N, C-alpha and C positions, 0 to 999 in steps of 0.2 A: 146152210149147215143144220143137220138133224138135231132134234132135241135130245137124242140118245148120245150123239157125239159131244155136245155140251154138258151133258151130265157126266160123261166118262172123263173129259178134259178138264173142267173146272171143279170138280169135287176135291180133288188132290190139292189143287191150287189154292183154294180157299181154307182148305184144313192147314196148309202150310203156313198161310198168311196169319191165320187165328193163332197158331202156335208160336209163331215169332213175336207177335203182339204181346202174347201172355208172358213169354221169356224175357222180352224187353222190360214189361212192367215189373216183373219180379227180380230184375237183376240185383236191385239194391239189397234185398233180403238174401238172395243167393250168395251174395259176396260176403254177407256176414257168416255164413254157414260153410264158406269154403275153408278146407285144411289150411293152416298156416304154412308157408314154405319153411325149408330148413333153416334159412337165413332169419326168418321172422320169429320162428319158435326160438332161436338162439337168443334173439334180442330182448325177448320178455321173460323167459325162464330157461335156467341152465342146471342140469342134474349133474352132481358129483358122483360118480360110480367107481372111483378109484381111491384107496387108500395111500397110494404113492404121492411122493412129494411134487413130481413132475409128470408129464405125459397126457395122453388123451383121457378125459374123465376126471383128471386131478382138480382139486380146488385151485391151485394156481392158473390153469387154463380157464376155468370158469370166471376167474376174476379178471383175466386179460379180456375175455369176450364180454363182460359186463363193462369194462371201461370203454369198449370200443362201440357199445350201443348207444343209439340216440333215443332211447326211453328209460324208464325205470325197469330195473332187472331184479328178478327174484333167483337167488341161488339156493337150490335145495340139495342138502348133501344126505346121501343115501348110504353112506358107510358109517360104522361106529367108531373107526379110529383112522386118524391121518398122522403120519410121521413126518415131521418137517425137519429138513436139513438146513434151510435158509428162511428169512423172513418172506412173508408172501408179498406179492406186488402191492403198492399203495392202491386203495379203493377210491377212484375218483369221478366215476360216473356222475354228471351234473344234474341228471334227474333222480338219483338216489338208487339205492340197493338194499335189498332184503337178503340176509343170510339166515337160513333155518334148518334144523335138522328135520330129516323126513320121517324118522321113526324114532321117538324117545330123545336120545342125544347124541352128539358126536364129540369125541375128544381130540383136540389138537395137541399133539405131542410135541413140544417145543424143546425138549431136552438136548436135541441136537443143533438147534441155533445158537450161535455164539455171540451176537449182537444184534440191536436193533428190535422194532416193535413187530409182533407177530401179525397183528391185524392194524394196519395204518389207514385210518379212515377219514377222507376229506369229502366224501359224498353227503350230500345235505340228506336230512331226514332218514338216515339209515336205521333198519331194524335188524338186531341180531337176537336169535332165540334158540335156546337148545343146545348151545354151543359150549364146550368147556375147553379152557386153555391152560395147559400144564407145563410148567418149567419155564417160563419166558425169562430170558436173561435181563431184559429191560421192560418194556411195557408189553403185557398181553394184549391190551387194546388201546390204541392211541387215538384219541377223538379230536378232529380239527375243525369240524363243522357242526352245526346246531340241528336242533330237531330230532336227535337220535332217541331211539327207544330200545332198551337192553332189557329183556326179561328172560328169566330162566337160564341165565348164563352162570357158569362156573369157572372162577379165575383162582388157581392153586398153584403154591410153590412157586411164584413168580417174584420178580423184583418190585413190580407195580401192577396192581390188577388193571385198573383203567385210570389213564392219564388225560385230564381234560384240559385242553391248552386255553391260553387268553383268547377272550373274544367268543367262546363258544355260549350259546344260549339254547333254553329250552331242551334240556335233558332229562330223562327220565329212566332211572335204573330199578327195577322191581324184581322181587321174587327169585333173587340170585345169590349165590353162594360165593364168599371170599374166604379162602382157607390157606393160612399159613405163607402169607406173602409178606414181604417186608412193608409195603403200603398196600392197603386195599384200594382205595379210591384218592387219587391226588387231583385236587381242584386248583387250577392256576387263579390269580387273584382278579382278574377282570372277566368275569362269567356272570351269567344272569340266568336265573330259572332253573337251577339244578333241584331235582327232586329224588331223593333216595328213599324208597318205601318198601317195607316188608322184605328186606333182606337179612342174610345171616352172615355176619363177620365172625371169624375165630383165628385166634393164635398168630396175631400179626407182630413181628419183632420190632418194627417201628411203630406204625399207628395204622388202624382201621380206615379212617378218614382224615385226611390231611389237607387243610386250606391255609396258606400262609399269603398274606399281602404285606407289602411294604408300608403302606398307610391305612388309616381307617377309612371304612366306607363312608360315602357321602349319602346323608339321609335322603331316601327317595329315589336315589340314582340307580338302584338295581333291585331286584327281587332278593330276598334272602335264601340261602341254601336250605332246603327243607329237609330235615332228617326225621322221618316219621315211621313207627311201628317196626324197626330192626330190632335184631337181636345180636349182642357183642358178647364174646366169650373169651377169655384169657388172653387179651391183647396187652401188649405192653402199655400203650394209651389207645383207647377206643376212638376219641374224637379230639383232634388238635385243631383249634381254630384261632387264628392271629389276625386280628383286624378284618374279620369277615362277619358280616351279618348273617345270622342264621336262626332257624326255629327247629328244635329238638323237642319232639312230643311222642311220647307212647312207646319209647324205647326200653329194652331191658338190657342192663350191663351186668355181667357176673365176672369176677375174678381179674379185674385189671390190675396189672403189675405195678404201674406208676400212678395212674388216675383214669377213671372213666372219661373224664372230660377236662382237657386243659383248655381254658378260654383266655385269650389276652387281647384287650383293645377291642372285642367284639360288642357288637349290639345284638344281645342274643335272648331269645325267649326259650327257657328250658322248662318244661312244663309235663307233668304227669308221667314222668319215667321212674323205672324202678332200679336202682343201683345198689349192688350187694357184693359182699365177700372180696372186696379188693385190697391190695396192699397198702395203698396211699390215701389220698381223700377221694371221696366218690366224684365230687365236683371241686377243681382248682381253678379260680378265676382271678383275673387280674386286670385292673384299669377298665372295668365294665362301665358302660355309660348308658343310661336310661335302660337297663336291661331288667329281665323278671326271671326269678328262680321260683317257681311255685309248684304246689301239689305234687311233689316227688316224694317217692318212698326210698330211703337210703338206710341201709343196716349192714352191720358186720364188716365195715370197711376199717382196717387196721389203724390208719393215721387219724381219720375222721370223716365227717360225712360232708360238710361244706366249707371251703376256705375261700374267703373274698378279701382281695386286698387292693387297696388304692381304687376303690370304685367310687362312683358318683350317681345319685339319683337311682339307684338299683334296688329292686324289691325281691326280699327274701321272704317269701310268705307261704304259710298254709302248707309247709313240708312237715313230713312224718320221719322223725330221724330215731333209731334206737340201736343200741349195742354196736356202736362205732367207738374208735379211741376218744376223740373229741365229738361234740355234736356239730355245732357251727362256730367257726373261728372267723372274726372279722378283724382286718389290721389296717390301719390309716383309712383313709378316704376323705371326700371333700366335705368341708364344714359348711359351706354355703349350699351345696346340693347333697343334703345327707341323705344316706341309705336308710333303709326301713327293713327291721327284722320283726315280723309280726305274725301272730297266729299259728305258730309252729309248734308240733308237739314234738318235744326234745326229751327222751327218756333212756335210763339205763345205761348211759355211757360210762366207758372205763375211766375217763378224765372228766374235764369240766362239760358241763351241757352247752352253755353259751359263753365264749370267751371272745372278750373285746379287747383289743390292743392297739391303744393310741387312735382310736376311733370314736365319733361320737354320732352314732345312728339313732333313729327312733326305735325304740324297744318296746313293743305293746302285744298284750294279749297272749304271750307265748305261756305254755304249759312245760315247766321244767321239773321232771319228777325222777326220783330214784337214780339220780346221777351219783357216781361213785365219790367224786370230790365236790366241787362247787356247782350249785345249779346256775349261778351267774357270776362271772369274775371279769373285773374292770381293771386293766392293768395299763399304766403308763408305758409308753415305750422310750427305753433308754438305749441310745446308740451312741458309740464312741465319737467325739468331735461334733456332736449336734446337740440341740437343745431337746430336753424331754418333750414327748408329745403325750398329753394327757388323754384320758377318756372321759368324755363328759356327754354321755347319751341321754336322751329323754326316754325316761324309763316310766311305763305306765300299765297297770292292770294286769301284770303277770303272775302266775301261779307257780311258786317254789314249794315242792312239798316232797319230802322223804329223800333228800339229796344228803352227800356228806356234809355240806352245810348250806342251810336254806336263806342265810343272810348274804347278800351280794358282797364279794370278797374284793378288797381294794388293795392291790400291790402294783409291782413293777415288772416289766419284763426287759430284761437287758440282753442286747445282742451287739456285736460288731459286724455283722453281715447283713442284718435286716431279715434273717431266716425266721419263719415261723416254727413254733413248737412241732416236733415231730410226732407226738402222740403216741409213741411206743416203738417197739422194735420193728425191723422190716416185715416180719410175720407175726401172726399172734394166734394163740391156741383156739380162740372163740371165733375165728373168722368163718369157719365152716360148720359153725353150731347148727345143728338140724333142727331146733326149735321152728316151729311154723311162725311166720311173720306176723299173721294175725293174731296169734297167741302172745306174742310180745307186746303188741299195741294193746291188746284187751286188758293185760295184766296191769298196764300203768294207766288206765283211764278210770 
């Protein structure tokens, strides 16, 4: 066989063999670059391109596809408005789902829905971002599983914005708007690791945040509800916590129609909040146990700044209260585990600065100045059919100056119902006083 024959015949064969070897070695990398099939693309990311309630490209179909997938799915909504006639199917993907607005935000108009939750989420670690739900007849978002992250959502004109069921843990809601709902966020009793951060709540007819448990929390059994950096405007009640452990810090409350905070049986830390221009008390608390109310600024609330009833071992310290009806009112309380009222600035109140009724707390180092009536009033509680409960506090190193009377007033408070003093009419002319808060404090120091 000639040399030329070998050259002509073997050259292409060698080239083919070499190419085959290269392709075999490169197969794993080429596989990564291969375009996904239609089924694979559907299972990882679904685009919503229709604003209709049903049909191809609708959010409803996207949720069905996500529920059938065997991996985590991202639903990307690319339309600005979706009009719903029925609740959407439940979101049950066991690997989790992300629902995001592709550009800006999307409104889910639920005014045509007659019952049920708009978004019923059972998938774990769900992410919802850039979505508005408007007009939900029941729950705008119903969360049944943990690890959810909701950011930049708007929940408006609904019965309940977010309902968190028993057993949910590790939920964060941030940078979101709750507007004109009956309840903004409803948290069931047995939840853990709930964080509500940097949200805006306004005009809720019942409460912006509602968490009610039948029994008090077991110490150390679960993390408290964390409510930090939010703003509340014109709610009936901004925060209702009954038998719930909670930490409330750096929030702003304006114009609450009943109270900014209603706390009952809670183990609460209430620190560094600003509460102003409400019709009732800024903080109304009952049966607190080992709680802390400190470093808050509370002003221009018609009934008063802080009301504490039947508490034990609770600290009310280092608060700045001015131009409320009453300053601080404390009614009853444990004698063996006394409460402490200390280091507060209490100035320019329409009624008394510090009003103690049937209670015996420690009262130390407070500055009680320029209150219209008594700087400090100590009243025995007289109720029909029961023995009088006297006020015998430990009083030390307080400054009383420029009040209607600077001598502590000793008298009695008589009631047949156990009600606290109202502190004035339902509304008051000075509630919206435009004077700058820092000026009020500076004038009294």
